[in-house]
N, C-alpha and C positions, 0 to 999 in steps of 0.2 A: 220413429224418426218425429221431430217436431222442430219445424220450420222456426228461426229468429230474427234472422237479418240477411237480406240480400243486395249486392250492390255489384253495378253492372257498368261496363266501360267498352264502347265500340261494340256493342253487342245487337245485332240487325239493326233496328231504327234506333236504338239508345246511343247516343254520342258520349261524350266526355261530361264530366260534372254533372251525373244524375244522381241526386240524393238516394241513401241507401233506404229498400222497403223494411220498416220495422214488422215483423209480425206479431209480435207482445202485443201491438195496442188491438187485438181482434180475436174472437174464437171464428167466427162465422164472417165472411167479409164477399161482396160481391163483385166482379173486377168488372169496369164497364168502358164503353169508349166505342168509337166509330172502327167502323171494318179498316184494316190495314193501319192502325195505329200502334199497334205493337203490344195488345193484352195478351194473346199468347204467346209474346217472344218472353213475356217472365217467366213461364213455366217452362219455357224450351231451354232458358237460363238454368234454372234448377236441375232439369235432367241433364244438361252438359257439365254443369259443375259434379254431380254426383258419379255420371256413368259416362261422360265424356259423348254422349249420344244425344241426338233432339231430331224435330222435324228435316228431312232431307231433300232434295231437289233430288229429279229423276237422272240416275246414271252416276251419284256420288255414293261412294263409298262411306266415307267421315263427312260429320256435316261441318268440321271445322272452318273451312274456307267460305261457306256458303253463310255461316252465320256472323262472317265479319263485316262489320258495317261497309258499304260500299266508300271509297275512296282513303281507307285507311288501311294500316299495316300493322295495328295492335290490337287485341282485345282481351279481356280478361271477365271473369266471374267471380265473386268472394259471397261465398253462400255457408253460413253460420246456422245449425240447428243443436238442438239437445236430444239425448241418448242415453237412456237407463243412469240418468243422472248425471251423466257427462256432458259439457259443451265442445263441440269440435267446431273446427273451420276449413273448408276447403278452399283454397284459391288456385283455379285453371286460368292459364293463360294460353293464347294463341298470337304468334308473330309469323307475318308472311314476309318471304323476300323476293328477288325476282325468279328465282328458282325453285324454292320449295318453301314451304311452311314446317315453324315447329311449336311443339305443345309443350308447357311444361306445367305440371302438377303436384300441389304441395296439400297433405294433409297435415292439420294441427290440433291440438288439445288444451284446452284452459287446464293451467296450472294454479290453483290457489294460493299456493304458495308464494309464488313471484307475481300473480295478479297479472299473468298475461298467458299469449300463447305461445305454446312451443311445437316443434315439429317432430311429427310422428312417422314421417314420410320413408319408405324404404328407397333402397341404393338407384331403382328405376321405376319408371313413371308405371309400366306394367305389374310390377310387384304392388305398388301402393295402391292401384286400381283395385287389383284383387282384394287386398286390404280393407278397401272400402266398403264394395260388394259383400265379404264377410262381416263386414262390421252392419250393415243395412239387414243384411240376411234376404237379398234378392237381388235380380238383374234388372235390367232395363226393361225387359221386354215383360217379366211378371209384372212389374209395374205399372205399365202401360195397359196391362190386361186386367188390372184391379184398382188400385187407389188412385191412378190418374187415367179419366175419360179422355182421351184425347183428342180435340178437334178433328170432326170426319171420320172417328175410329171408334164408335159409341162400340159398334158390333165385332170388334176386334175379337174378341174371344167366342164369337159365333160364329165368325168367319173360318176359323182356325178347323182342322181335321180334330176329329174323337182324338189320337194320340197325341196332338199337339195342346189340346185343352188337358187333356189328362194330366200332363206335363208342368203344364203353367197351375192348374191346382193342387200338384203336390210341392210345388214351390211354396205356393201361397200357403199350402198347409206345415213346413217347416219339413218335408219329409227328405230335406238334403243330407242330414244328419245321419237318416238311415243307408242312403246310399253313401256315407263316408263308412258306414258300419259294414256293409255289403262289401265295399272295397278292401276294407281292411281283412275282412274275412275270406276274401278270396285270395287279396294278399299274402295272407296266413296258410289258406289250403295250397297255393303254390309253390310258397315254400318247403310245405311239408311234403309236398308231391316230389318236389327236386330233392330234398334229403333223402326221402324214400326211394326214390331212383337212385342215388348215391347211395345210400346203402344195400340196394339189391345188386348194384353192380360191383359194391365191396364183397358180396357173398359169392358173386359168380365168379370174382377173380380169387377168391379163398376157395373155391372147390375145383379151380381148375388146378391149384397150387398142393392140393390133398391129392389129387389124382396121383403124384409121384411118390407117395410117403412109401409103398409097400416096394419100390424099384429102389428107394435110399437104404431100405433096410437090408435088403440083400447084397448092396454091393457093400454095406458095412460088414457083413459078415464073411464076404468073399476077401475082402481086401484085410480082414484080420488074420485068416488063416496064410495069405502070401507072407504079410509081415513077422510070423511065428516060424515061417521056414526059414524065410531073411535071417532073423536072429539067429537061430540055430546056426546056418552056415559062417558067419560072422566071428562067433565065438570059438568054432573051432579054427580058422585062420587065425583067429588071434591066440589062441593056445600054441600052436606052430611058432610064430612069431615069436611069443615071449621066451622059448626054449635057443631060437637063433639070436635074440638078442641078449640073454646070459651069455650065450657063447661068445659074441661079438663084446659084452663086457670083460671076461676074460682077456681078452685079445687086447682090450682098450688097457687095460692093467698092465701087460705085460708092453706097450706100446708108451704107457707113462712111464714104467721104468726102465726103457730104453731112454727116452727123451731125458731121464731124471741121471743115467748113468753118463750119457754124452755131455748132460751139461758139467756132471761131476768133474768128467775127462778136462771139457775146456776150461772148468777151475781151478784145477790142477795146475795144467798148462799155466797159467795166470800166475798161480801162486808159485812154480818152481823158478818163473823169471823174477818174481819179487825176490826170493830167498837168496836167486846168486846175487843180486843188486845189492840186498841188504848186507851178504857175506864181503861182498868187495869194500861195500862201506864201512864196515866194521875193523878190516884188515888195515884200513888209510889211517882211521883213527888211532890205533895201537902204533902205527908210524909213528902217528903226530906228538903223543905221549913220550914218546921216546924221546924223541928229538927237544922237548921240552925240559926232561930231566937231565938231559946230558949238560942245560946252561942253567943251572941250580944256583952256582957260587955267584955269577955275573948276576943274575936277577935280584938275589938277594940285596946284595950291596946299594945298587941304584933304590932299591925301593926304602931304606934305612935313610939314606941321604933326602930322598924325597919328602920324607916325614919331617925331618927337620927343617927343611926350607919352610914347608905348608905351615908349621907352626910358626915360625918368625913374621911370615904373610898375613897370619891371621892379627899377629900380635901390632902390625903396622895398619891393618885396614880398621881394628878398633879404634886406634889414634885417629886414623883420618873420618871417620865417623863420628866422633866428638870435636873435632876440628872444624866439621864443615857446619855443626850444629850452633857453634859459639860464631862462628864468620856469619851464617845468616842471621842470627840474633843482632852481631853487631851492625848489619846493614840496617837493619828495620829500624833500630835506634837511631842509625847516623840521620836516616831521612826523616823522623820525627825531630830529632833536634832541628833539620834542615826547615822544616816544615814551619816550626816555630818560628825562627828566625825571618824565614819569609813573611809571616804574619805580621810580625812587628816592621818589615824592612815597609812593606803596601800599607799599613797604617800610618807610618811617616811621611809616605810620598802622600797620601790622602789628604794630612792636616797641611803638609807644602803647597799641594793644590789648590786649598781651600785658602791658604793665606795669600797666593799671588792672585787667587780669583777677589779674593776681598781687596787686596791692594790696588785690583786692577778697575773694579767697581766704584771704590772711591776714587780712584782717577777720573772716571767715566763722568762720574756726579758731580764735582766737582766742575768738567767742561760745561756740562746741562746747566748749571746753575748759574754760570756766568751771564746765559740768555734767558733770565728770568722776567727781565723789566720789560724787555721786546716781546716775550709770549704774554706777557699780560696785556701790553696794547693793544697786540693783534686781535686777542680774544673778547678785547672790549668793541672793538671796533665789527667784529662777525656780528656779535650779540643786538649790535645799533641796525645792522643791515638787514638783519633777519625780523626787525619790528617793521622795518620800511616794508620788506616783501610781504607782511600779511596783511598790510594796507592796501597794497596794489592786488594783492589775490582777490581781497574783497570786492573789488571795484571789476575785477577780470569775470568772476563769479557771477555778478549781479549781469553785466553785459552778456555774457553766455546766455543766463536766464531770459533776459529780455530778448536776445536776439531768436534764440529758440523758440519763443512764443510768435515772435513777428514772424517767422518763416510758416508757423503754425497756421496765424491768421491770415497770410497770403497764402495759402495752401487751400485754406476754405473758400475763401475768394475767390481763387482760381477755380475751384471744386464748383462751386455755385454758379459761375459762369459758364464752365464747361455743362452744367448740369441744364441751366437753361438751354443752351446752345442745342444740346442733345433734344432738350424738347420741342424745342422749334423745329430742329430738321425733323424729330419722329411724327410730330402733327403734320407738319408738310408732306411727309412719306406717307403718313395713311389718308390725310386729305386727296392725294394723287391715287390711292389704290381705291378709294370710295367712289371717285371721280370714273374711275376704269366699270367698278361695278355698275354703277347706276346709268352708265352707256349701253350695259347689256340689258335692262328693264325690257325692253319690247321684245326682245329677243328670248328671256325667260318666260316671259308671260305667255306667247304664243306655244312654248314647249308643254310648260304646263296645263293650258286647256287640251291639248292635244292627247297628254296622258290619261286626264281626267275621263275624256271621253272615251279612251280605248280600257279605262278600269271600268266604266259603266257596263261597256260592252259585255268585259269577262264576267264580270259578277253577276249579269243577266244568264250568262250562259254556265256560271256556277251551280245559282238556284233551278235554272232548267234540268241540270245535270242530275241534282237530287231527286228532282219529280221523276227523272228517267229511270234512276237506280232504284225508286219506289215500286213503280210501274214495272220494272225488271223483276222484282223480286215478289211483288204480286201474279205476273205469269208463271215465273218458276213455280210458284205453289199451287196454280189454277192448273197449269200444264199437268204438274204431278199428280193431281187432282182427277183431272179428264182421264191420264192414262190408268191410275187405278180403277175409275169408275167405267170405263172401256175393258180393261180387264174382269172386272166382275161381272160386265154385261157378257163377253163373252165366253165366261165360264157359264152362266145363267144360260145364254144362248144354248151350249153344248149340253149342259145339263138337261133343260128344256125340248131341243131336239132329240137326245137319247129317250126322256120319256115317252116322247111322241110317237118314234120309232118303235118304241117297247109295246107300247097300247096298241099302236095299228097292226104290228104283227102277231099280237098274242091273242088269240082266240077262246082264251081261257073266262070263264064265268066272273072269276074272281078278279080283282083291279092287281095288276102285276106290280104296281108300286105302291099300294099301301094294304091289298091282300084284304080289301072288306069287297062287300057284293056288287057287283059292277051291271047292271042290265044297257040295253041298247040306248036309249035315253041317255042315262048317266055318261056311259061310254060316248056318244057324239057329244054331250056338252061338255066333258072333259079334255076331248078331243078340240074341241073351239076353243075351250079355255086356254090350253096351250098352245094353239095355232097363235092365237090370238095374243097369247105373252110373248113369242117368240117374235112376233111381226112389230109388236110396240118395243121389245128390246133391240132389234135390230134397226129402227127408224132411230130410236134412242142414240144408238153407238154410230151410225152414218151423222147424226147432227153433233153428238159430243165430237165425232174427229174431223169433220169439218171445222166444229171449232176451233180443237187443238191447232190443225195445221194452221189456221188464221192466227192465233195466239201464237205459235211457234214463229211465224211471218213476222209478226208484231214483234216478239222478242228478238229476232235477228235484224229486224231493223235498227232496234232501240239499241241492239249493242255495236253496229256498225257507229250509229250517233253518238252512243255513249264515248266509244273510241275517240271519235273527231273531236268531241268535247274536252274530253283528256288531254290530247294531243295540244288542242288551242289552250287549254288550262294553264298546261306547262309554262306558258308567257306570264299567266297572272302574277306571281309571287316576285316577278322581275319586273312588272309594271308596277306594283306597288311598291316598290321599293325605290326605283327610279322616282314615282310621283312624291315620295315622300322625302327624296333628294332635291326635287323639282322644287317642291313648296317650299322647303328648308330655303333653297337658294334664293325663290322669291323675297320668304320673307325678311331674307336677309338684306335683299336689294332696297326696299323698304325702309326696312331699319336704317341703312347707308345713305337715303337720302337725307332724312331727318338727323343723320348724326354730321354731313357734311354742312350742313347751315350751322349747326352749332360748332364746329369746329372753325370755321371761316373768322368769326368774332375773337374766338379765344387765340389764334395763330396771329392776328395781327396785334393786337394786346402784346402777346409776349415776344413779338421783332422790335416794338417798341421800346421796351424794357431792356433788350437786349443793346439798342443804339444808344440807351441813354445811360449805359452802367447801373440799370436800377435792380441791383441785386448785391446780397449779403451787406446790407448796410452798418448794421452793428458792428461787422467783422472790419469795415473800411475805419470807421471813426476807432476802434479798438487800435487800429495798426497804425493810426495818427498818434495816438498818446502815446504809445511805445517806443516811437522813432523820437519824439520830444524827451522821454526819459533816458535812452540812449545817450543823447546828444549831452543831457544835464549832468553824467556821470565822470565826464572828462577824463576819461582813462586813456594813457598814453603806454603804449606797448614798448617805445624805444628807451623811455626812462625805467621802465619795469624788467627790461632785461637788461640794462644795466646794473641795476641793484640784484638780479641775480648773478649776473658775471663776478661783482663783487663778494658776492658768498661764497660763491665755487673759490675764488682767490685767497680768501679770508678760512676755508673748512681747516684746514691743518693747524691752525693754531687751537682748534677745540682737542685736537689729539694731544699736542703739543701742551696744553694747558694740563690735561690729564697724565701725560708723562711726568710733566714739571712735578706734579705732586707727590707722585710714585718714587721721583727721584730724591725728593727730599728724605722720605719717609726711608729709604734702602741707604743712605749714608749716613743717618744716624745711626742704622742697626749694624752696618757695618763697622763703625767706630767701635762700637759696643763689643762685636765679635773679637777682633783684630787680638787683642791680650789673653784670652783665653786658647785661642789657635794655636799661637806662641807659647803657651806653657803647654800643650799637649806635644807639640815637638820636640821640647825639651827633654821631656819625660821619656818620649821613646828612643832618641838618642842616647840616652843615658842607660837605658836597658841593654841594646845593642852593645854598645862599649863594653859594659862590664859581662857580656854572654849571661844575662839574667833572664833566660827564658827556658823552659826545658829540665829545669834542672835533676829530677828523678831520672830522665833518661841520660842526662850527660855521666851522673853516677853509675848508672848500672854501664854504661858503655865503657869505663874504665875497669869495672869489675870483670867483665866479658875477655878483654883485652889481655887482662893478667894472667885468665885461665888458657888462653890460647900459647901464650911462652912460656907456660908450665908446662904443658904437654908435650916437647921435646920430639916432634915428629921431623925425620927426616926424608922428605920426596924422592931424592935419587935414590938413596940405599932400599928403600921400597919397591922402585923401579927395576932395581938389579935382582933382587930377591925373585920378584914376578918373572923375569926373564929366566933366570935359572929353572925355576918351576915349569916353564913353559916347554924348556929341554928336556926334564924328567917328566912328562905329563903321561908316557905308556907305561910309567914303573910298576904305579899301583894294578893297571891290568895284567902286564907281565905276572907279577905276584900272583892274583887270582886264577893264572891259568896252569902255572906252577901246582899250585894247591890240589886246581882241579884234577890235575893228570895224573898227582898221587894218590888220589881218592878213587880214580876211573879206571886206571890199569888193569889190576886186577878181575874186577866186573866184566872190562872187555873182552879180554881173554877167554871166562867164561861162557859170554853171550857168543863169542864166533862158534865155539864147540858146540852151542846149541844148534843154531843153526845149521852147521854142515849136517846134524844129526836129523834137523827136521826135513832137508830136502833127502834125504837116502830115505824115511821113511815115506814122504809123497811120492817120489819115483816108484816104487815097491806098489804103493794102493792103485797107480795109475795102470801098471800092467794087470792086474787084476781084473779093473772095472774094462780095459779093452776085451778082455776075454769074454766076459759077461755079454758084450753088447753083440758078440758075434753072434754067442747061441740064440738070444733076444730077434736078432734078425733072421734067422731061419723060421723060428715059429711062426713069426710074423706075413710070412708069404702068402699063407691061405685066407687072409682077410680081404679080398677085393671079391673071391668069391661068395664069400658069407655076406656079404653087403648087397650083393646083385640079389641072392636069394630074398633078402630082408626086403628090398626094394620091392620086389615082384610081390610078396605077401602084402604088403602095407599098398601097394597100388588095389591087390585084389579086395582090401579091406575095405577102402575109400569107395570103390565102386558099388561095393553091397551096401555100405551105410548111405550113398547117395540113392540108390534104389528104394531101401528103406526110409528115409525123409520123403521123397516123391511118394510114396507108398500111404506114409503116414499123413502127408498133405492130402493127398486125395480122400483118407478115410476121416480128417478134421472136416472136410467139405461137406462128405456125404452127412457125417453126423450133424453139422450146424443145419444141414437141409432137412433133416431128420426131426433135430428139436423147434428147427421153425415150422415143421407143420403140425408139432403138439401143441405149439403158441398159436396158431391158426385154428386149430381144433377148438381152442376155448376162446380165440378171439370171435370164432363163428358161433359159440353156444350165447356169446355176451351182445352179437347184433341181433340175431334172430329175434330176441324178446322187444330190442329196441327198433327193429323195423314194424313189426306187430302194432305198437304203440303208435308211431308216424302213421302208418296207413290209418290207424283208429282216430287220430287227430285230423288229417286229412279228409276223412269222412263225416267229422262232424263239423271243419269249417265248411264245406263244398255244402252241409245241408244250412248253416249260419246264412253262407251268402245267398242260398237262395231262399231263404227265409226274410233276410234283409231287403231283397230286392222289389224291383217293380212288382212281380205277380205273388208278393208275400205279405210280409205286415204292411207295406205301403198299400198293398189293393185293399187289403183291410181298414185301413184308416181312411182311403177316399171313399171307399163301402158305406162306413160310417159317416163320414163329411155329409156325403150328397143328401141326406134327408135335411140337415143343420141348412146347408145352401139352398135347396128348394124351399124350406120353411121361410127362410129369410127374404129370398126372391119374392115368392109368393105372397109375402105379406107386405109388401112396398107395392108389388103390381096389383093385388087388391084394392090398396088405398088410392094406385094410379088410375084405376078402370072400373071401381066401384063394385068390386067383386066379379066382374065378366071373365076377366081373362086368369088364367092358371098355368105355371110352367110344371113340366115334368122331366127330370133327368133319368135317361137310362144307361144305368151300368155295365148292362150285358142284354145281349136280346139270342132270341135264338135262329138257329140258321137252316135253309131251305134243307140242306141234307143233313140234318139232325145236329145235337151237340148245340154247345153256346159259344159266344165271342164278348172278348170284352171291348166294351164302348163306352162312351161318353156321349151320346144323342141327348139334342134337348129338343122336346116338344112344347108347342103351345096350344092349349084349346080354349075354346070361349064359348057362348052359346051357340054358335054355328057347328060346333064340332073341335075335333082336333086337326090343325092344319099348319103347313110348312111357315117358318117365319117370313119367308119372303112371299107368300101371299097377304100378309097383313099389308094395311097402309104405312106410310113413310111414321105418322104419327103412334102408330100401333107399334110398329118396330122398333121406334128410339124407347116408349114407354117399358118395353119387353127386356131391351137389350140394356136400360138405365136399371132397371130392376135387379136385373143378372150381378151389372158390375156393382152395384151399391151393396150384394149379397156378399160377392166377390174382396168387397174393402172391409165389410164388417168381419167376414171369415178372417181376413187376415189380420185384422187388428186384435183378435180374440186368441186366434190359433197361435201368434207370432208373438205376442204379450205386449209390450208397451213399446215395439222395435219400429211400427208404422201406425202411428196416430192421426196420420193427416188424408184428407182426400180431396182432389185435386179436379173439378166439373170443367172441361174445357168442350164443350158440345153445345152446337146451334140449337136451342128451343124453339127455332122459328116453324118445326113442324107441329108444335102443338098449338089449338086453341086454347081462348080464355079459359074453360073448363080444365083443360089438360095442364094449364101452367099454372093455375091453382092449386092442382094435385100434386105437381112437382115439386111446388115450393111446398105445402102441407108436409110432403115424403122427406125433403130435404130437412125440415125443421125436426121431423120426428126422430132423425137417426143422428142431430147433431151432437146427442149428449155422448153418443158411442164415440166421436173422433175429437181429439183436442184442437184441431184445424180444418176447417171445412173452407176451400176456396171455389165459386161459382163464376166461370166467364162469360159474360153477355152483351149484348148489344143493345137487347129490347127495353124498352122504360120501362114495362109492367114490372121488369125485375127487377130493375136498378135500386127499388124503395122499398121492395120487400124483405131486404136484410139489415141487420142494425149499421153495418160498416160497408161505404161503398169506397173503392180506389178507381177515380177516373183517370183515365190513360188519355191525353192529348200528344198528337204529333205535330210539330213545328218545323217547316221547311230549312230553316238554317241549323238548328240544335240539334234535332230528332226527337223522339219521344220521351216525354216526362210523365207521371201519376203525382195524384194527390190525394190523401186521405181525406174522404168526407163522412159525417157521423151522422 
């Protein structure tokens, strides 16, 4: 991770409008400035953007609210960095409300295709944070223990326990991937174990079911034997039933014969009744035939007369048919002739009407022509009156035009007068308002002075509030450091007291602490040293506790004062707003005074113009000219109206003149048409008189009339024949009946004989059938007993078959269970090798989980990395101490009871021997911690590839003398090629110019901190 740009807003001491810090301008830089001006805040901004973590005040779980600049409710940090060829940007914001605070996080990547950043955040902030940690490959804790030497926490790595140091070293070495592999192996092992247990349970379930296999087989054999016996019994019963059913079949045949004979008897009864009726009917027909034959002579005479009359009637009917056809044609011809005559008559009437119309038109025209002279005079008078009217119209139109212009000019003059009057009134009203404002000058001036005084007081309080907030922040940090130092002292006192107790209680020659030789003098010296250390720690703790109480009391007072100031400052926006309004009001009054003086002269001049009528002078002159031109027109409305009345009176002569011309033309035309009309009337009259129309139809009519007379049809005689025929209308039917009687008499007698013979035969057959019915009824009396025996056998067979079905069902169930057992045996054969394979996989994954775990490959990697870490730290420490000090890192140590224990103990040795780091001076301790932390940072840069190529050092170099500072500078320069960015934070003058670039941080009371890049 290589920083590119950092932008802050309302973060700690930084306010709004702070320019972004561009990291591309340097590789190594010194961040300097006075204490409390905001140097460390820049690094806090980076860690807060990346991990949401930074230095926290005491009792704070999250740093967000403590990082918010006092007096603000919103802060944000925007941090850009390069990582593995990609550029990323993180935007983290925090907003505070009265109830709680809300933090938002957005991770973005630069998209070269569109030339801008795009968001790659997850749906939740927690998921996005996990993504950032995975991207960086480290947590905040690892960062501050390696590449970020935090202010006051250079010994962060040393102070942690061996297990925690080991965990940090593992993360620096990127061993988390092995944790992931171990987790995956453990997951696979658990899944294999779970699957194996499932297979084992399946096998146990199979064994439980297979226990019943022999029982199922025995049941199958028993049920098979029982079914065979049931089949034998059912077959015997079905044989008996078959014999009885055959006997019942014979009885059924006899019963059907009985029913058939009974049905035949019933049918014979019906046939005999029908034969009796047929015999009676036949006898009736014979009697009817005999009666007809007795009237034979009379019937034949009537028939001959009927035939003669019918022939005569047919001849008359034929004549009537021809007569009616000729009559229809005659009627059609007469209608056609009449229609032709009617057309000629209509034509004559039309010409007669035209003659009358022409004569009337000539008479009317002669009457109109008598007024010709009068109409000519009237028409000339109308033309003269219209010429006079045109002259008067021109004058009237010009008068209207001039009058319209005059009214428009008068309107403009009135408008100018009203405008001037309105302007006078407006200025008068404005002057009145200005005088009213000027009268308020003294009161407004007093209010303005009061508000300015109040604003100065509140702004002074606001400046003091910033100082109180800064002092409060400093006290918060100081109290946190004091608490941390007191905790360290307490642990040191407990550790020293424990050592002292062990030393005093131990009678051994060897030192119970370091197991070195310990004589009496050394024991006393060590005891005195530990006693002195314990006393010094107790005194320092008491001093620090007293200082903490003092600072906490001061912080409480500052908080109360801050709240009071905040409460008072609530008035400041209102005062500023009121002051702005008051200043604007007073400025307006001053302007009003000048306006009032200027307005007085203008108002008097306008009033004088109004009194003299000094307005719209051009319009007034134009109005005078218009009125003179109107007078010169000499337009007389009464004379004009008289001309118009004369035109109205003479208007009808225009129509009469047009009608007169038409009448003359019509008169000549009618005189020309009159002879032609009279000739046409004569022609039509002659045609009608001599019947010269429809000549073909008239000739055909004469022929038809001649044919009708030649038919000689007598209607009365025809009617008499029709009446005689009507009287003899039954003669033909009587003749047919006579013929039929002669033909059917003999066959009828023969048919009667056959019917009587058939009746005798059917009566004999009926007697024979009644005898057979009696015999069959006697045989069928034993049928009910036979049916009862059949039902009993059928019930027995049904019961046996139900038992057979039941047993077969049971047999099927046991056979299914037996086959199920056979299938389960096959399944068991499949599962057993599968279970062995799963157990083998489980064993392999468990071994892999152990191998990838903390005590496996990770331990080996740490073991191999420790020499590299030692070498790097000793190389730096040798440069810082002129080869006087050396670090030893122990990965394991022997236990007193035997065996070994994994650890990560750090020992420091110099020319005086190996000692605990606590026994070194502050400068010596810092150099040791610094060397170890730099070694961790280099190891992180090497082992993690290019993920972290940046080193931040925010640590007080005040513990170092001049030579120590020079050695530190040389060490930093020596390692600068191992990092892409190194940033050192200090306030020491000697360090400010030791590096090529300096970022100078300055804090201002009003706007907060800002920085400047100095080369």
